N, C-alpha and C positions, 0 to 999 in steps of 0.2 A: 642651597646651591643647585642641587639636582632637580628641584622642582621648578626652577627658573625656566621660562620659555626661551627658545632660540633667539627670539627677537631681542632679548636683553644683552646678548653677546654679539649679535650680528653675524654676517657671513664670514668676516675675517677671524672673529673669535672662534667660530665653528671650525674653520680650516686649521687654526692653531691647535685646537683641542684634538682633532683627528691626527695632525702631524705628530703630536706627542704620543699618541696611542700607537701609531705605526712605526715609531723608531725602532721597536724590537725586531722589525723585519729587514733592517739594513743589512747588506752583505757586500762583498767585494765587487760584485758585478753591477751594483746599483750606483751609478754616477750622480744621479740627482732624483730624489723622490718628490714628494708633495711640495708645492711652492712655486712651481713654474708652469708654463703652458703645457708642457709634456713631462712625464717621467723619462729619464735617460738611462739606458743600460749599456754597459760596455760589451762589445762583441768579442767572443772568444777567438774567432777565426781571423779577424782583421782589426784595423784601427778605427773603423767606423762605429757609430753609435745607433742603437735601436731606440726609437721614439714611441712612446705609449700615451694615448690621450683618449678621453671619453667625455661626452657631453649628453645630458639629458634634457629633452624638450618636453614640457608639460602643457597640455591644452589649457587655455585661459591665462597662461603666464607667458610662454614663448611664442604662441601662435593662437589664432582664433579662426575657427572654420567659418564663421560669418564673414570674414574679410579675405581669408586666403583659401585658394582652391588646393586640392590635394597634391597636385604637382609642385606647387610653390612650397608647401610644407615639406615635402620630401627633399626638394632642392636645398632648402635652408638647413635641414638637419645634417646634411653632408658638409655644406660650406662652413658651418660654425666649427666643425672638427678639423677640417683641412686648414682653416685659418690658424689653429694652434700649432700645426705642423709648420706652417709658413713662418710663424714667429720664432721658431727654433732654427731656421735656415735649412730645413729638411725637405724631404719629399714623401708623400703618403704612398704606401704600398698596399695594404690589405685592410678591410673593414668588416666588422661584425655588427648586425643590426638586431636589436631587441625591441619589441613593440607590444604594448598592452592595448588591445582593441576594445572599445565600448561595444555593447551588445547591438546597437543600431548600425554598425559599420557595414557598408555595402561592398560588394565585390568590385564594382567599378571604382569606388573611392580608393580601394586598396591598390588596384592596378595603377591608377594615376599617381598615388603616393610613391610607389616603387619606380615608376618611370621618371619622376622628379629626382630621386636618388640616383638612379643610373645615369641621368643626364649630367648631374654634377660630378659624379665619379669619373665618367668618361672624359669629361673636360680637363680633369686634373690628374689623370693617370692612376686612379684608385681602382683597385679590384675589390668587390664586395663578395665575401666568400662563405657567409653563414650568419647564424644568429639564433634568435629564439622568439616565440610569440606566446601571448597569454591574453586573458580578458581582464578588463578593469572598468571602473566607473567613468574614466576619461581617457582619452587618447594620450599615451605617453610613449615617446620614441627615445631610445638610447642608442647612441652610436659609439663604438669603440674602434680606434684606428691604430695601426702599427705603421710607423714610418722609419726612415733612415736618414742619417746625416753624416757627412765626413767630419773627422775630428777638427779639421781647420775651419769648418763652416758652422760649427755648433755655436748658437747664440743663446745666452742665458740672461735672465733678469738680473743676476747678481754681478754682472761684469761692468757696470757703469763706473766711470772714474771722474773724480773732481776735475772740472774744466771742460768736460764733454758738452757738446751742443745736444739739445733734445730736439728731435725732428719728427715730423709726422709725414706719412706717404700721400695723404689726400685730405679732402674736406670732411668735416665732422658734423654730427647732429642730424644728418640727413635721414637715418633710419627712424630716430625718435620723432622727427618731424611728420613722417608718414603715419606713425602709430597715433600721434596726437590728432591728426586729421580724422582717422578712423573713429577714435574715441568721441570726437565732437560731431561726428556725422557729416563732415564737410568734404568736398572733393578738392584735389590738389596734388601735391608732389608726393605720391605714394609708391612710385615705381621701385625705388631702392629698398624700401621696407618690404615689399612683396618679393623682390628677387635680389638679395644681397649678393655681393661678390667678396672673394678673398684675394689676398695679394701674394699668392704662392710663387709666381715667377719673380716678382720683385724681391721677395724675401730671399730667394736664392742668389739674386744679383747683389744684394746688400750685404749678405752674410760675411764675405771676406774682409769687409771694411769697418763694420760697426762693432761696438762693444756690447751693450745690452740691447735686447729687443723684446717686444711684447705686442700682441694684437689688441685692438680696441674693442673689447667685448662689453665693458662696463663703463665706458667714458674715459676721456683723456685724463681727468684728475686721478681716477682710480688706478689707471695703468701707470702713471708717473709715480704714484705713492708705492705701488708694488715694486717698481724698479728701485726706488729710494730705500725701501725697507730691506730688500734682498741684498742690495749693494753696500748698505751702511753709509749712505751719503745723503745730502740734501738736494732740493731741486727748486727752481723757480720758473714759472710760466708767465710769459707776457700776454696779457689779456688781448691786446690789439693784434697779436700775431696768430691767434687761434683761427684756423682756416674754416670758414663757414660759407657756403655757396650762396648765390643770390636767391636761388629757389628756396633754400632753407630759411633765409632771412625773410622772404616774402611770406612763407608759411607762419613764421613767428608773428609778423604784422597782422596777418589774417586772424590768428588765434588770440592775439593779445599776450603772447608769451615771449620770453627771452630765449633766443636760440643758443646763446652762450651756454645756458644751463644744459641744454640737450647735448652740446658738444663736450662739456666737462663731465656730465653725469648720466647721459642718456644711454649710451652704449649701442652695441650691435651694428657699428659701422664697419668693423673688421678691417680697418686700415692698420698700418704698422706704425708703432711708436718706437723709435730707436735712439741711441746715444752714440755719438761719434766724435773723436778728437777734431778740433778745428782744422788742423793741418791735413786731414783726410777728406774734408768736405768736397774739394774740387774733384776728387775721384768719382763721386756719385752724382755730380751736377746734372748729368744727362737724365737722371731719374726724377729730377725736379723736387728735391726734398724741401720740406717747409720747416724752417727753423723756428721753434716756438719758445725756446727757453734754454737753460743750461743747468748742468749738475754743479752743485756747490757743496761745501763741506757739511753743512747741517741746516735744517729747517726746511719747511715746505711752504712756498709762497706763490700767490697769484698777484702779479704786479700790474697796477692800473696805469693808464696813460700819464697821469700826473706824478707817477713814481710811488704812489701809496701802495703799501703791501698788505694783503689780507692772507690768512692762513689758507693754503690750498686744501680744500675739502671737496668731497663729493664722490661720485661713483655709485652705480646701481648696486643695491644690496637686497638679495632675495628674501632676507629674513627681517629687514627693517620694518 
């Protein structure tokens, strides 16, 4: 067992293994540890919660210097972390940056990298307050954020209820479409891949009304499965309702690939997936939620136009 490669257990298996190991560190101030977009701590002085999150970006996996300039890499490294805070209904406060720089890194590259980080931070009210640097064989960026959320606005993956509608905040597959274009050496819809956005303000607006919420970092299928597992419920997604823009569809036609797979399993769209009781839907209509399915008692299904059901599978796995 110990000689097995991580690819045999996958990312979800790795997370479960780590969670079991970290159980010994539970204490009365830890409201939620591993298993959500952020760890959640109870504040001693008030009824708010502290949010902790971190994301690591590795050259060749999360970005490529042949395609992205240093400003864009810096921007993305902050956005992916703020998106986790958005999924909890919170606000980012402070951030720490740790970077391993390859030997060939120039001063001008580094300056632009940090300018991208600062631009994303300024836009969303985040203050960067420190970190660490070292050298390495490739560029590796790790961001750790501290955020806050009021007790009444805290959104967790585990709070979905049977009968909830499953909604998405915007179109999916757009980031993976850009990545596939770069991989193929063709031009087209790459803007979103190069400069992704997060839905921080929308997350704050939705928080009082929704039950469970998560951001789309690994694809719609993966995020719905996470909600299902954490909440102990099932889910079904209607294939025809998965929102895919015309530009993403055109990219699929150009490359001869199915954009639905990008939407279900591509990731890095950083839209929000959330569940909400049907009688609350009218309260968020101004935000134009896209209803793609519903929470059921058990089972995970992708429903085709003819009513046929397949098992809902997919989601990007770093170790697959």
